[in-house]
RODRENNU-466186 format. One record per residue: z, x, y of N, C-alpha, C in turn; residue in one letter; residue number from 0. Coordinates in Angstrom, 2 decimals. Example, Ala and Ser with C-alpha at 12.3 -4.5 7.8 and 13.67 -1.06 7.14 Angstrom:
BEGIN
[lokol [7.80, 13.19, -5.69], [7.80, 12.30, -4.50], [7.80, 13.20, -3.30], 'A', 0]
[lokol [7.08, 12.85, -2.25], [7.14, 13.67, -1.06], [7.87, 12.90, 0.03], 'S', 1]
END
This chain:
BEGIN
[lokol [-13.83, -107.60, 135.52], [-12.40, -107.40, 135.46], [-11.74, -108.12, 136.63], 'X', 0]
[lokol [-10.55, -108.64, 136.35], [-9.75, -109.26, 137.40], [-8.43, -108.53, 137.47], 'X', 1]
[lokol [-7.80, -108.59, 138.63], [-6.50, -107.97, 138.84], [-5.44, -109.06, 138.86], 'X', 2]
[lokol [-4.44, -108.89, 138.03], [-3.31, -109.80, 138.03], [-2.09, -108.99, 138.44], 'X', 3]
[lokol [-1.48, -109.37, 139.56], [-0.31, -108.68, 140.08], [0.93, -109.48, 139.75], 'X', 4]
[lokol [1.84, -108.89, 139.02], [3.10, -109.56, 138.68], [4.23, -108.77, 139.29], 'X', 5]
[lokol [5.23, -109.51, 139.76], [6.39, -108.84, 140.37], [7.59, -109.75, 140.37], 'X', 6]
[lokol [8.47, -109.53, 139.44], [9.74, -110.25, 139.43], [10.81, -109.23, 139.72], 'X', 7]
[lokol [11.55, -109.42, 140.78], [12.55, -108.47, 141.27], [11.83, -107.16, 141.62], 'X', 8]
[lokol [12.29, -106.05, 141.10], [11.67, -104.75, 141.41], [10.62, -104.37, 140.36], 'X', 9]
[lokol [10.35, -105.28, 139.47], [9.45, -105.03, 138.34], [8.03, -105.44, 138.72], 'X', 10]
[lokol [7.30, -104.58, 139.42], [5.95, -104.91, 139.88], [4.92, -104.08, 139.12], 'X', 11]
[lokol [3.81, -104.75, 138.76], [2.74, -104.06, 138.04], [1.44, -104.84, 138.24], 'X', 12]
[lokol [0.33, -104.11, 138.24], [-0.99, -104.73, 138.31], [-1.68, -104.54, 136.97], 'X', 13]
[lokol [-2.22, -105.63, 136.45], [-2.95, -105.61, 135.18], [-4.42, -105.85, 135.47], 'X', 14]
[lokol [-5.28, -105.05, 134.89], [-6.71, -105.28, 134.93], [-7.12, -105.89, 133.60], 'X', 15]
[lokol [-7.67, -107.10, 133.65], [-7.98, -107.85, 132.43], [-9.43, -108.33, 132.53], 'X', 16]
[lokol [-10.11, -108.31, 131.40], [-11.48, -108.84, 131.37], [-11.43, -110.33, 131.68], 'X', 17]
[lokol [-12.16, -110.73, 132.69], [-12.17, -112.13, 133.13], [-12.60, -113.07, 132.01], 'X', 18]
[lokol [-13.58, -112.67, 131.23], [-14.09, -113.53, 130.16], [-13.01, -113.83, 129.12], 'X', 19]
[lokol [-12.25, -112.80, 128.74], [-11.17, -113.03, 127.77], [-10.09, -113.93, 128.36], 'X', 20]
[lokol [-9.68, -113.63, 129.57], [-8.63, -114.38, 130.23], [-9.02, -115.85, 130.36], 'X', 21]
[lokol [-10.25, -116.10, 130.78], [-10.70, -117.47, 130.98], [-10.96, -118.20, 129.66], 'X', 22]
[lokol [-11.34, -117.46, 128.63], [-11.58, -118.09, 127.32], [-10.28, -118.62, 126.71], 'X', 23]
[lokol [-9.21, -117.84, 126.84], [-7.96, -118.22, 126.18], [-7.01, -119.02, 127.08], 'X', 24]
[lokol [-7.37, -119.16, 128.36], [-6.47, -119.89, 129.25], [-7.28, -120.79, 130.21], 'X', 25]
[lokol [-7.21, -122.10, 130.01], [-7.87, -123.02, 130.95], [-7.35, -122.86, 132.38], 'X', 26]
[lokol [-6.10, -122.46, 132.52], [-5.52, -122.22, 133.84], [-6.33, -121.15, 134.58], 'X', 27]
[lokol [-6.56, -120.01, 133.95], [-7.32, -118.93, 134.56], [-8.80, -119.29, 134.69], 'X', 28]
[lokol [-9.32, -120.04, 133.75], [-10.71, -120.48, 133.83], [-10.92, -121.31, 135.09], 'X', 29]
[lokol [-10.03, -122.23, 135.36], [-10.15, -123.05, 136.56], [-9.96, -122.21, 137.81], 'X', 30]
[lokol [-9.03, -121.28, 137.79], [-8.75, -120.46, 138.98], [-9.91, -119.54, 139.31], 'X', 31]
[lokol [-10.46, -118.88, 138.29], [-11.48, -117.87, 138.55], [-12.91, -118.42, 138.53], 'X', 32]
[lokol [-13.12, -119.58, 137.95], [-14.48, -120.14, 137.87], [-14.61, -121.46, 138.58], 'X', 33]
[lokol [-13.57, -121.91, 139.24], [-13.58, -123.22, 139.84], [-13.76, -123.27, 141.34], 'X', 34]
[lokol [-14.22, -122.17, 141.93], [-14.45, -122.20, 143.37], [-13.21, -121.96, 144.21], 'X', 35]
[lokol [-12.15, -121.49, 143.61], [-10.92, -121.21, 144.35], [-10.98, -119.80, 144.94], 'X', 36]
[lokol [-10.07, -119.53, 145.84], [-9.99, -118.22, 146.49], [-9.86, -117.08, 145.48], 'X', 37]
[lokol [-9.10, -117.33, 144.41], [-8.91, -116.30, 143.38], [-10.23, -115.90, 142.72], 'X', 38]
[lokol [-11.13, -116.84, 142.59], [-12.42, -116.56, 141.99], [-13.27, -115.64, 142.84], 'X', 39]
[lokol [-13.13, -115.75, 144.13], [-13.87, -114.87, 145.04], [-13.23, -113.48, 145.11], 'X', 40]
[lokol [-11.91, -113.45, 145.15], [-11.19, -112.18, 145.26], [-11.05, -111.47, 143.92], 'X', 41]
[lokol [-11.18, -112.23, 142.83], [-10.95, -111.70, 141.47], [-9.56, -111.08, 141.36], 'X', 42]
[lokol [-8.60, -111.77, 141.98], [-7.23, -111.28, 141.99], [-6.28, -112.47, 142.07], 'X', 43]
[lokol [-5.13, -112.32, 141.40], [-4.11, -113.37, 141.43], [-2.74, -112.71, 141.42], 'X', 44]
[lokol [-1.80, -113.32, 142.14], [-0.44, -112.79, 142.24], [0.56, -113.77, 141.64], 'X', 45]
[lokol [1.52, -113.21, 140.90], [2.64, -114.00, 140.36], [3.91, -113.27, 140.69], 'X', 46]
[lokol [4.72, -113.85, 141.56], [5.98, -113.20, 141.97], [7.14, -113.57, 141.05], 'X', 47]
[lokol [6.88, -114.45, 140.10], [7.96, -114.92, 139.23], [7.73, -114.56, 137.75], 'X', 48]
[lokol [6.86, -113.61, 137.48], [6.54, -113.21, 136.10], [6.86, -111.73, 135.96], 'X', 49]
[lokol [7.59, -111.38, 134.89], [7.91, -109.96, 134.67], [6.72, -109.25, 134.04], 'X', 50]
[lokol [6.66, -107.95, 134.27], [5.55, -107.17, 133.71], [5.64, -107.12, 132.19], 'X', 51]
[lokol [6.84, -107.15, 131.64], [7.01, -107.11, 130.19], [6.42, -108.37, 129.52], 'X', 52]
[lokol [6.66, -109.51, 130.12], [6.15, -110.77, 129.57], [4.64, -110.86, 129.75], 'X', 53]
[lokol [4.14, -110.46, 130.93], [2.69, -110.53, 131.13], [1.98, -109.50, 130.25], 'X', 54]
[lokol [2.61, -108.37, 130.01], [2.05, -107.37, 129.10], [1.90, -107.96, 127.69], 'X', 55]
[lokol [2.92, -108.70, 127.25], [2.84, -109.35, 125.93], [1.71, -110.39, 125.92], 'X', 56]
[lokol [1.52, -111.09, 127.04], [0.44, -112.05, 127.15], [-0.93, -111.37, 127.05], 'X', 57]
[lokol [-1.09, -110.27, 127.77], [-2.35, -109.52, 127.73], [-2.61, -108.98, 126.33], 'X', 58]
[lokol [-1.58, -108.46, 125.68], [-1.74, -107.98, 124.31], [-2.17, -109.12, 123.38], 'X', 59]
[lokol [-1.63, -110.32, 123.62], [-2.03, -111.47, 122.82], [-3.49, -111.83, 123.07], 'X', 60]
[lokol [-3.91, -111.79, 124.32], [-5.30, -112.12, 124.64], [-6.26, -111.23, 123.87], 'X', 61]
[lokol [-5.98, -109.95, 123.83], [-6.89, -109.00, 123.19], [-6.72, -108.92, 121.68], 'X', 62]
[lokol [-5.52, -109.18, 121.17], [-5.28, -109.04, 119.74], [-4.98, -110.32, 118.99], 'X', 63]
[lokol [-4.76, -111.42, 119.73], [-4.42, -112.71, 119.12], [-3.22, -112.61, 118.21], 'X', 64]
[lokol [-2.25, -111.79, 118.62], [-1.05, -111.60, 117.84], [0.11, -111.36, 118.81], 'X', 65]
[lokol [1.21, -112.06, 118.62], [2.39, -111.86, 119.44], [3.18, -110.69, 118.85], 'X', 66]
[lokol [3.39, -109.68, 119.68], [4.08, -108.47, 119.24], [5.24, -108.19, 120.18], 'X', 67]
[lokol [6.41, -107.95, 119.59], [7.57, -107.53, 120.38], [8.04, -106.18, 119.86], 'X', 68]
[lokol [8.60, -105.38, 120.72], [9.08, -104.05, 120.35], [10.29, -104.18, 119.43], 'X', 69]
[lokol [10.13, -103.67, 118.21], [11.21, -103.77, 117.23], [12.42, -102.91, 117.59], 'X', 70]
[lokol [12.25, -101.98, 118.53], [13.35, -101.14, 118.98], [14.24, -101.88, 119.98], 'X', 71]
[lokol [13.73, -102.97, 120.53], [14.49, -103.77, 121.49], [15.53, -104.60, 120.75], 'X', 72]
[lokol [16.69, -104.78, 121.35], [17.75, -105.60, 120.75], [17.24, -107.00, 120.47], 'X', 73]
[lokol [17.66, -107.58, 119.33], [17.16, -108.92, 118.96], [17.35, -109.97, 120.06], 'X', 74]
[lokol [18.47, -109.93, 120.76], [18.71, -110.90, 121.83], [17.66, -110.80, 122.93], 'X', 75]
[lokol [17.30, -109.56, 123.29], [16.27, -109.38, 124.32], [14.89, -109.75, 123.80], 'X', 76]
[lokol [14.65, -109.56, 122.50], [13.39, -109.99, 121.91], [13.26, -111.51, 122.02], 'X', 77]
[lokol [14.36, -112.21, 121.75], [14.33, -113.67, 121.81], [14.05, -114.15, 123.24], 'X', 78]
[lokol [14.67, -113.49, 124.23], [14.44, -113.86, 125.63], [12.98, -113.64, 125.99], 'X', 79]
[lokol [12.40, -112.53, 125.57], [11.00, -112.25, 125.84], [10.11, -113.32, 125.22], 'X', 80]
[lokol [10.42, -113.71, 123.98], [9.61, -114.72, 123.31], [9.73, -116.10, 123.95], 'X', 81]
[lokol [10.90, -116.42, 124.44], [11.09, -117.69, 125.17], [10.26, -117.65, 126.47], 'X', 82]
[lokol [10.36, -116.54, 127.19], [9.58, -116.41, 128.43], [8.08, -116.45, 128.14], 'X', 83]
[lokol [7.67, -115.86, 127.03], [6.27, -115.88, 126.65], [5.81, -117.30, 126.32], 'X', 84]
[lokol [6.66, -118.07, 125.63], [6.34, -119.47, 125.33], [6.17, -120.27, 126.63], 'X', 85]
[lokol [7.07, -120.03, 127.58], [6.99, -120.73, 128.88], [5.72, -120.34, 129.61], 'X', 86]
[lokol [5.36, -119.06, 129.56], [4.13, -118.60, 130.19], [2.91, -119.24, 129.52], 'X', 87]
[lokol [2.96, -119.40, 128.21], [1.89, -120.09, 127.48], [1.72, -121.52, 127.96], 'X', 88]
[lokol [2.83, -122.17, 128.25], [2.77, -123.53, 128.78], [2.13, -123.53, 130.16], 'X', 89]
[lokol [2.55, -122.61, 130.97], [2.03, -122.51, 132.35], [0.53, -122.22, 132.36], 'X', 90]
[lokol [0.08, -121.37, 131.44], [-1.32, -120.97, 131.39], [-2.14, -121.84, 130.44], 'X', 91]
[lokol [-1.51, -122.90, 129.90], [-2.19, -123.85, 129.02], [-2.78, -123.16, 127.78], 'X', 92]
[lokol [-1.95, -122.37, 127.11], [-2.38, -121.63, 125.92], [-1.50, -122.03, 124.73], 'X', 93]
[lokol [-1.77, -123.18, 124.11], [-0.91, -123.65, 123.02], [-0.88, -122.71, 121.81], 'X', 94]
[lokol [-1.97, -121.98, 121.56], [-1.97, -121.05, 120.44], [-0.95, -119.94, 120.68], 'X', 95]
[lokol [-0.84, -119.47, 121.91], [0.16, -118.48, 122.26], [1.56, -119.05, 122.06], 'X', 96]
[lokol [1.75, -120.30, 122.47], [3.05, -120.93, 122.30], [3.42, -121.02, 120.82], 'X', 97]
[lokol [2.48, -121.43, 119.99], [2.77, -121.54, 118.55], [3.12, -120.18, 117.96], 'X', 98]
[lokol [2.35, -119.15, 118.31], [2.63, -117.83, 117.77], [3.95, -117.26, 118.31], 'X', 99]
[lokol [4.30, -117.62, 119.53], [5.61, -117.21, 120.08], [6.75, -117.81, 119.28], 'X', 100]
[lokol [6.59, -119.08, 118.91], [7.63, -119.75, 118.11], [7.76, -119.13, 116.72], 'X', 101]
[lokol [6.65, -118.76, 116.11], [6.69, -118.11, 114.80], [7.40, -116.78, 114.92], 'X', 102]
[lokol [7.07, -116.00, 115.94], [7.73, -114.71, 116.15], [9.21, -114.90, 116.45], 'X', 103]
[lokol [9.54, -115.94, 117.22], [10.94, -116.25, 117.53], [11.71, -116.51, 116.25], 'X', 104]
[lokol [11.12, -117.31, 115.37], [11.77, -117.64, 114.10], [12.02, -116.39, 113.25], 'X', 105]
[lokol [11.08, -115.47, 113.24], [11.24, -114.22, 112.48], [12.38, -113.40, 113.02], 'X', 106]
[lokol [12.49, -113.31, 114.35], [13.58, -112.54, 114.96], [14.90, -113.25, 114.73], 'X', 107]
[lokol [14.91, -114.59, 114.90], [16.14, -115.37, 114.77], [16.71, -115.28, 113.37], 'X', 108]
[lokol [15.86, -115.45, 112.38], [16.31, -115.44, 110.98], [16.60, -114.01, 110.54], 'X', 109]
[lokol [15.84, -113.09, 111.07], [16.10, -111.66, 110.79], [15.34, -111.21, 109.62], 'X', 110]
END
């Protein structure tokens, strides 16, 4: 397990994620945790510019391979979450996540 600490504004949370899953679906994390970097030794990484809601959606995608947004959330906020998730997919080099984020975005947009 690795610890991922996210904190954007006052929204701070630590996620414990299986290293194998994280590295399998993200070349970014594979390089960080298996490439001889400090993060690989500490088994921990910090992101001060990622919200816990977006990273939670990323973790759910890693384990379920499905982009899920809370249907109780206002559509505008769902779209913002999906845009942020797409950007996170780019950052973590996860094109499958980006594609599924776009499909989910289209479903919310069209209604």
